[in-house]
C-alpha positions as CSV (number, residue, x, y, z in Angstrom):
1,X,10.4,-28.3,-66.4
2,X,6.6,-28.5,-66.6
3,X,6.7,-31.9,-64.9
4,X,8.8,-30.5,-62.1
5,X,6.3,-27.7,-61.5
6,X,3.4,-30.1,-61.5
7,X,5.2,-32.3,-59.0
8,X,5.8,-29.4,-56.6
9,X,2.2,-28.1,-56.8
10,X,0.5,-31.5,-57.0
11,X,-0.8,-31.5,-53.4
12,X,-2.3,-28.0,-54.1
13,X,-4.0,-29.3,-57.3
14,X,-5.6,-32.1,-55.4
15,X,-7.4,-29.7,-53.1
16,X,-11.0,-28.7,-53.9
17,X,-11.9,-25.4,-55.5
18,X,-13.0,-23.7,-52.3
19,X,-9.7,-24.5,-50.4
20,X,-7.8,-23.3,-53.4
21,X,-9.8,-20.0,-53.4
22,X,-9.2,-19.6,-49.6
23,X,-5.5,-20.0,-50.2
24,X,-5.7,-17.4,-53.0
25,X,-7.4,-14.9,-50.6
26,X,-4.8,-15.4,-47.9
27,X,-2.0,-15.0,-50.4
28,X,-3.6,-11.9,-51.8
29,X,-4.0,-10.3,-48.4
30,X,-0.4,-11.1,-47.6
31,X,0.9,-9.6,-50.8
32,X,-1.2,-6.4,-50.4
33,X,-0.1,-5.9,-46.8
34,X,3.6,-6.5,-47.1
35,X,4.5,-5.9,-50.8
36,X,1.9,-3.4,-52.2
37,X,4.0,-2.6,-55.2
38,X,3.8,-6.3,-56.3
39,X,0.1,-6.4,-55.4
40,X,-0.6,-3.7,-58.0
41,X,1.0,-5.8,-60.7
42,X,-0.7,-9.0,-59.8
43,X,-4.0,-7.2,-59.9
44,X,-4.0,-8.0,-63.7
45,X,-4.8,-11.6,-62.8
46,X,-8.0,-10.5,-61.2
47,X,-8.9,-8.2,-64.1
48,X,-8.4,-11.0,-66.5
49,X,-10.6,-13.3,-64.5
50,X,-13.4,-10.8,-64.3
51,X,-13.1,-10.0,-68.0
52,X,-13.3,-13.7,-68.8
53,X,-16.5,-14.1,-66.7
54,X,-18.0,-11.0,-68.4
55,X,-17.1,-12.3,-71.8
56,X,-18.6,-15.8,-71.4
57,X,-21.7,-15.0,-69.3
58,X,-23.8,-13.5,-72.2
59,X,-23.3,-16.3,-74.6
60,X,-23.8,-18.8,-71.7
61,X,-27.3,-17.4,-70.9
62,X,-28.3,-17.2,-74.5
63,X,-27.3,-20.7,-75.4
64,X,-28.6,-22.4,-72.3
65,X,-32.0,-20.8,-72.4
66,X,-32.4,-21.3,-76.2
67,X,-31.4,-25.0,-75.9
68,X,-33.5,-25.7,-72.9
69,X,-36.7,-24.2,-74.4
70,X,-36.1,-25.8,-77.8
71,X,-35.6,-29.2,-76.2
72,X,-38.8,-29.0,-74.2
73,X,-41.5,-31.3,-75.5
74,X,-45.1,-30.2,-75.6
75,X,-47.0,-31.5,-72.6
76,X,-44.0,-31.9,-70.3
77,X,-44.6,-30.2,-66.9
78,X,-41.9,-27.6,-66.1
79,X,-43.3,-25.9,-63.0
80,X,-41.9,-22.6,-64.2
81,X,-44.9,-20.5,-63.1
82,X,-44.4,-21.2,-59.3
83,X,-40.7,-20.6,-59.7
84,X,-41.3,-17.2,-61.3
85,X,-43.8,-16.3,-58.5
86,X,-41.2,-17.3,-55.9
87,X,-38.6,-15.2,-57.7
88,X,-40.8,-12.1,-57.7
89,X,-42.2,-12.5,-54.2
90,X,-38.7,-13.2,-52.8
91,X,-37.3,-10.1,-54.4
92,X,-40.1,-7.8,-53.1
93,X,-39.7,-9.3,-49.5
94,X,-36.0,-8.7,-49.6
95,X,-36.5,-5.0,-50.5
96,X,-39.0,-4.7,-47.7
97,X,-36.6,-6.2,-45.2
98,X,-33.9,-3.8,-46.4
99,X,-36.3,-0.8,-45.8
100,X,-37.1,-2.1,-42.3
101,X,-33.4,-2.6,-41.5
102,X,-32.5,0.9,-42.8
103,X,-35.1,2.5,-40.5
104,X,-33.9,0.4,-37.5
105,X,-30.2,1.1,-38.1
106,X,-29.9,4.5,-39.9
107,X,-26.5,4.9,-41.5
108,X,-24.7,8.0,-42.5
109,X,-22.3,8.1,-45.5
110,X,-19.3,10.3,-46.1
111,X,-20.4,12.4,-49.1
112,X,-17.7,15.0,-49.2
113,X,-16.1,13.8,-52.5
114,X,-16.2,15.9,-55.6
115,X,-18.8,15.4,-58.2
116,X,-18.6,12.1,-60.1
117,X,-19.9,11.9,-63.6
118,X,-22.7,9.4,-64.4
119,X,-25.8,9.1,-66.5
120,X,-28.2,6.8,-64.6
121,X,-32.0,6.4,-65.4
122,X,-34.2,9.1,-63.9
123,X,-37.4,7.4,-62.5
124,X,-39.4,4.2,-62.6
125,X,-41.0,5.1,-66.0
126,X,-37.5,5.5,-67.4
127,X,-36.6,2.1,-66.0
128,X,-39.6,0.4,-67.6
129,X,-39.1,2.2,-70.9
130,X,-35.4,1.2,-70.9
131,X,-36.3,-2.4,-70.1
132,X,-38.7,-2.5,-73.0
133,X,-36.2,-0.9,-75.4
134,X,-33.4,-3.2,-74.2
135,X,-35.6,-6.2,-74.8
136,X,-35.9,-5.5,-78.5
137,X,-32.3,-4.5,-79.0
138,X,-30.2,-6.1,-81.8
139,X,-29.2,-9.6,-80.6
140,X,-25.6,-9.2,-81.8
141,X,-25.2,-5.9,-80.0
142,X,-26.9,-7.4,-76.9
143,X,-24.3,-10.2,-76.8
144,X,-21.4,-7.7,-77.3
145,X,-22.7,-5.3,-74.7
146,X,-24.0,-7.9,-72.2
147,X,-27.5,-6.6,-72.4
148,X,-29.1,-9.5,-70.5
149,X,-32.7,-8.4,-71.0
150,X,-32.3,-8.5,-74.8
151,X,-30.3,-11.8,-74.6
152,X,-33.1,-13.4,-72.5
153,X,-35.8,-12.1,-74.8
154,X,-34.1,-13.4,-78.0
155,X,-33.2,-16.7,-76.4
156,X,-36.8,-17.3,-75.3
157,X,-38.1,-16.3,-78.8
158,X,-35.5,-18.4,-80.7
159,X,-36.1,-21.4,-78.4
160,X,-39.8,-21.3,-78.9
161,X,-39.4,-21.1,-82.7
162,X,-36.8,-24.0,-82.6
163,X,-39.3,-26.3,-80.9
164,X,-40.5,-27.3,-84.4
165,X,-36.9,-27.8,-85.6
166,X,-35.5,-31.2,-86.5
167,X,-34.0,-33.5,-83.8
168,X,-30.6,-32.9,-85.4
169,X,-30.8,-29.2,-85.0
170,X,-32.0,-29.5,-81.4
171,X,-29.2,-31.9,-80.6
172,X,-26.7,-29.5,-82.1
173,X,-28.0,-26.8,-79.7
174,X,-27.7,-29.2,-76.8
175,X,-24.1,-30.0,-77.8
176,X,-23.3,-26.3,-78.1
177,X,-24.8,-25.7,-74.7
178,X,-22.6,-28.4,-73.2
179,X,-19.5,-26.9,-74.8
180,X,-20.2,-23.4,-73.5
181,X,-20.9,-24.8,-70.1
182,X,-17.5,-26.6,-70.1
183,X,-15.7,-23.3,-71.1
184,X,-17.4,-21.6,-68.1
185,X,-16.4,-24.5,-65.8
186,X,-12.8,-24.1,-67.0
187,X,-12.9,-20.3,-66.2
188,X,-14.2,-21.1,-62.7
189,X,-11.4,-23.5,-62.2
190,X,-9.0,-20.5,-62.6
191,X,-10.9,-18.7,-59.8
192,X,-8.1,-19.1,-57.2
193,X,-5.7,-17.3,-59.4
194,X,-8.2,-14.6,-60.3
195,X,-9.3,-14.1,-56.7
196,X,-5.7,-13.8,-55.6
197,X,-5.3,-10.9,-58.1
198,X,-8.6,-9.3,-57.1
199,X,-7.9,-9.3,-53.4
200,X,-4.3,-8.2,-53.7
201,X,-5.2,-5.3,-56.1
202,X,-8.2,-4.1,-54.2
203,X,-6.6,-4.0,-50.8
204,X,-3.4,-2.4,-52.2
205,X,-5.5,0.4,-53.8
206,X,-8.1,1.0,-51.1
207,X,-6.5,-0.5,-48.0
208,X,-8.2,-2.4,-45.2
209,X,-9.3,0.9,-43.6
210,X,-11.6,1.6,-46.6
211,X,-13.7,-1.4,-45.5
212,X,-13.6,-0.4,-41.8
213,X,-14.8,3.1,-42.5
214,X,-18.1,1.8,-43.8
215,X,-18.5,-1.2,-41.4
216,X,-22.1,-0.2,-40.4
217,X,-23.3,0.2,-44.0
218,X,-21.7,-3.2,-44.8
219,X,-23.2,-4.7,-41.7
220,X,-26.7,-3.6,-42.6
221,X,-26.4,-4.9,-46.1
222,X,-24.9,-8.3,-45.1
223,X,-27.3,-8.6,-42.2
224,X,-30.3,-8.2,-44.5
225,X,-28.9,-10.8,-46.9
226,X,-28.3,-13.3,-44.0
227,X,-31.9,-12.6,-42.8
228,X,-33.3,-13.3,-46.2
229,X,-31.2,-16.4,-46.6
230,X,-32.0,-17.9,-43.2
231,X,-35.5,-16.6,-42.4
232,X,-37.6,-15.2,-45.2
233,X,-36.5,-17.6,-47.9
234,X,-37.0,-20.6,-45.7
235,X,-40.5,-19.3,-44.8
236,X,-41.4,-19.1,-48.5
237,X,-40.1,-22.6,-49.1
238,X,-42.1,-23.9,-46.1
239,X,-45.3,-22.3,-47.4
240,X,-44.6,-23.8,-50.8
241,X,-43.7,-27.3,-49.7
242,X,-45.2,-27.6,-46.2
243,X,-41.9,-29.3,-45.1
244,X,-39.0,-28.4,-43.0
245,X,-37.0,-26.0,-45.3
246,X,-33.7,-25.9,-43.6
247,X,-32.1,-29.1,-44.9
248,X,-32.7,-27.8,-48.4
249,X,-31.6,-24.3,-47.5
250,X,-28.3,-25.4,-46.1
251,X,-27.7,-27.7,-49.1
252,X,-28.2,-24.8,-51.5
253,X,-26.0,-22.5,-49.4
254,X,-23.2,-25.1,-49.3
255,X,-23.5,-26.2,-52.9
256,X,-24.1,-22.9,-54.6
257,X,-23.5,-19.9,-52.3
258,X,-19.9,-20.6,-51.6
259,X,-18.7,-20.8,-55.2
260,X,-20.9,-17.8,-56.1
261,X,-19.4,-15.8,-53.2
262,X,-15.9,-16.0,-54.8
263,X,-16.8,-15.9,-58.5
264,X,-19.1,-12.9,-57.9
265,X,-21.2,-13.8,-61.0
266,X,-24.6,-15.4,-61.0
267,X,-24.3,-16.2,-64.7
268,X,-20.9,-17.9,-64.3
269,X,-22.3,-19.9,-61.4
270,X,-25.0,-21.5,-63.7
271,X,-23.0,-24.7,-64.3
272,X,-22.6,-25.2,-60.5
273,X,-26.3,-24.7,-60.0
274,X,-27.3,-27.1,-62.8
275,X,-25.1,-29.8,-61.3
276,X,-26.6,-29.2,-57.8
277,X,-30.1,-29.5,-59.2
278,X,-29.1,-32.7,-60.9
279,X,-27.7,-34.1,-57.6
280,X,-31.0,-33.0,-55.9
281,X,-32.8,-35.1,-58.5
282,X,-35.0,-32.2,-59.6
283,X,-37.0,-32.1,-62.8
284,X,-34.5,-31.4,-65.6
285,X,-37.1,-29.7,-67.8
286,X,-37.7,-27.2,-64.9
287,X,-34.2,-26.4,-63.8
288,X,-32.8,-26.2,-67.3
289,X,-34.9,-23.1,-67.8
290,X,-35.3,-21.7,-64.3
291,X,-31.6,-21.6,-63.4
292,X,-30.4,-19.5,-66.4
293,X,-33.6,-17.4,-66.0
294,X,-32.9,-16.9,-62.3
295,X,-29.4,-15.8,-63.0
296,X,-30.9,-12.9,-65.0
297,X,-34.0,-11.9,-63.1
298,X,-33.8,-13.3,-59.6
299,X,-31.9,-10.6,-57.8
300,X,-33.0,-10.3,-54.2
301,X,-29.5,-9.4,-53.1
302,X,-29.4,-6.6,-55.6
303,X,-32.7,-5.3,-54.3
304,X,-31.2,-5.1,-50.8
305,X,-28.1,-3.3,-52.0
306,X,-30.1,-0.7,-54.0
307,X,-32.5,-0.1,-51.1
308,X,-30.0,0.1,-48.2
309,X,-27.5,2.4,-49.9
310,X,-30.3,4.7,-51.2
311,X,-31.9,5.1,-47.8
312,X,-28.5,5.6,-46.2
313,X,-28.0,8.5,-48.7
314,X,-31.4,10.0,-47.7
315,X,-30.5,9.7,-44.0
316,X,-27.2,11.4,-44.6
317,X,-28.9,14.3,-46.4
318,X,-31.6,14.6,-43.8
319,X,-34.4,13.7,-46.2
320,X,-37.6,12.3,-44.5
321,X,-38.9,9.2,-46.1
322,X,-42.6,8.2,-45.4
323,X,-44.0,4.8,-45.7
324,X,-45.7,5.1,-49.2
325,X,-42.4,6.4,-50.6
326,X,-40.5,3.6,-49.0
327,X,-43.0,1.1,-50.4
328,X,-42.5,2.6,-53.8
329,X,-38.7,2.3,-53.3
330,X,-39.3,-1.5,-52.7
331,X,-41.1,-1.8,-56.0
332,X,-38.5,0.2,-57.9
333,X,-35.7,-1.8,-56.3
334,X,-37.3,-5.1,-57.2
335,X,-37.9,-4.0,-60.8
336,X,-34.5,-2.5,-61.2
337,X,-32.9,-5.6,-59.7
338,X,-34.5,-7.8,-62.4
339,X,-32.5,-5.9,-65.0
340,X,-29.2,-6.3,-63.3
341,X,-26.7,-8.3,-65.3
342,X,-25.1,-11.4,-63.9
343,X,-21.7,-9.9,-63.6
344,X,-19.9,-8.3,-60.6
345,X,-21.1,-4.9,-59.4
346,X,-24.2,-4.6,-61.5
347,X,-26.6,-3.4,-58.8
348,X,-24.5,-0.4,-57.7
349,X,-25.1,1.5,-61.0
350,X,-28.8,1.4,-60.4
351,X,-28.6,3.3,-57.1
352,X,-28.9,6.7,-58.7
353,X,-32.2,5.7,-60.3
354,X,-33.7,4.8,-56.9
355,X,-32.1,7.9,-55.3
356,X,-33.9,10.1,-57.8
357,X,-37.2,9.2,-56.2
358,X,-36.2,11.5,-53.3
359,X,-34.9,14.3,-55.5
360,X,-31.2,13.5,-54.8
361,X,-29.0,15.0,-57.4
362,X,-27.1,12.6,-59.7
363,X,-23.7,13.9,-58.6
364,X,-24.5,13.0,-55.0
365,X,-26.0,9.7,-55.8
366,X,-22.9,8.8,-57.8
367,X,-20.8,9.4,-54.7
368,X,-22.9,6.8,-52.9
369,X,-22.1,4.5,-55.8
370,X,-18.4,5.1,-55.3
371,X,-18.8,4.1,-51.6
372,X,-20.6,1.0,-52.8
373,X,-17.6,0.1,-54.9
374,X,-15.4,0.5,-51.9
375,X,-17.3,-2.2,-49.9
376,X,-18.0,-4.3,-53.0
377,X,-15.3,-6.8,-52.0
378,X,-17.7,-8.2,-49.4
379,X,-21.1,-6.7,-50.5
380,X,-21.0,-7.9,-54.1
381,X,-19.7,-11.3,-53.2
382,X,-22.5,-11.8,-50.5
383,X,-25.1,-10.4,-52.9
384,X,-24.2,-12.9,-55.6
385,X,-24.1,-15.8,-53.1
386,X,-27.6,-15.0,-52.0
387,X,-28.9,-14.5,-55.6
388,X,-27.4,-17.7,-57.0
389,X,-28.3,-20.0,-54.1
390,X,-31.9,-18.7,-54.2
391,X,-32.2,-19.8,-57.8
392,X,-31.6,-23.4,-56.8
393,X,-33.7,-23.1,-53.6
394,X,-36.8,-21.8,-55.3
395,X,-36.5,-24.2,-58.2
396,X,-36.2,-27.1,-55.7
397,X,-39.2,-25.8,-53.7
398,X,-41.4,-25.6,-56.8
399,X,-40.4,-29.2,-57.8
400,X,-40.7,-30.6,-54.3
401,X,-44.1,-29.1,-53.8
402,X,-45.5,-31.8,-56.0
403,X,-43.7,-34.6,-54.1
404,X,-45.1,-36.4,-51.1
405,X,-44.0,-35.1,-47.6
406,X,-41.0,-36.7,-46.1
407,X,-38.8,-36.5,-49.2
408,X,-35.2,-36.0,-48.4
409,X,-33.9,-32.6,-49.4
410,X,-30.2,-33.2,-48.7
411,X,-27.5,-34.6,-50.8
C-alpha cells in the first residue's frame, strides 16, 4: 500500500520545496472556495505546522548561538560589530520609510468592532523594563514560553563560559546543533502540507473579501517592505562594500526570502540562511553567530508593520502626528521590533504599545491588531521574507567589505 502511494506521488516528491508549496497554496484556495466545510477540517494541518515551528524555534536559537560562540577561537575575526550596526541602522531606516509612506498614503481602518481584551505594554520605558526583565528570566521558562530575549541572553552567556570547555564538550554542542538543525529542516519539508491547511483554514474563516477590504493598508505595508528590500537595503550594502549590491540582493531574496515567505518564521528559516551563507563562501565564524542573532533582533519588517498600522489608527481617529512624535515612533518601533520572537504574527501584538504614544485606548488599539491578523496571510509572510533575507544580506555585506572589489556575489 505504501509503495503504491509513493509510486503515484513520486513525480510530486521530486519537485522542489517551492513548487510543492505553490501547489499546496492552490489546493488550499480551491478547497476554501468550493468546499469550505472540508477546509475547516484541514485547517488542523496548518495549526500543527505552526505549532511545530513554534516548538522547535526556541531550542534552535539557544543551541545554535551557544554552540557558535563556544566554538569560536580567540583571535578569530567574526565581523559581528559591522553586522550589528547594519541590523540597527536598517531597522531604523525601515521605520522612517514606514512613517513617510503613512503620511503620503494616509489609510483609514474600520474600528467599529466591540472592545477586544488585551494587556500590551504601555510606553517605551515599559518596553525597556520588560526587555531587561525578560533577559534575566529563568532559562527553562524562557524555552517553554519562547522568550527569545532571555534565550539569546542565556545562550550568549553559556557560550562564552563554554569557550574554556574541553574539545569533547564543544564537539558535543556542535553535534547537538546539527541534530536540531536537521529536525527543523524536516519540519520545513512538511511546509507544503502545513501551508495547504493554513490557506484553506484562513480563507474559509475570513473569506477573500477580508483581504480586499484592507487592500490599501496591505499595499502600504508591502510597498514599504519592497522599497526597503530593493532600495534602502541595497544602498546600505553599497556604502558598506562600495560594490554593485544587486547581484547579492537578488541572491538573498531568491535563496532566503522565498522559503521564509511561506514558513513565516525567521527562526525556522535559520538552516536555509546558514546553507546560503555557506554557498556564498562567507566566513563561518561570522554567519554562525549573526544568522541566529539576526533571526531574533533584526526585524525591519516588524518595524514597518508596527509603524504603518499605528499611524493608520491615528489617522482614522483624527489624531495629528507631528514630526518629533513620528521620530519617537520610529525609535519605539525599532526597539520593539528587536524583541519580536521569530514566530508568525509576533509584531502585531506590539502595536498597542506604539499606539499608546498617541493616547489611543488599549481597546481601540487591539481592534487594529485584529485587523492586522486579517491581513496577516500576506503581511506576516512578506515581513518574515524581508527580515530573514536581510539577515543574510547584511552578514554578506560585512564579510565582503573586507574582500577586494570585483568579487562575485552570486551563486
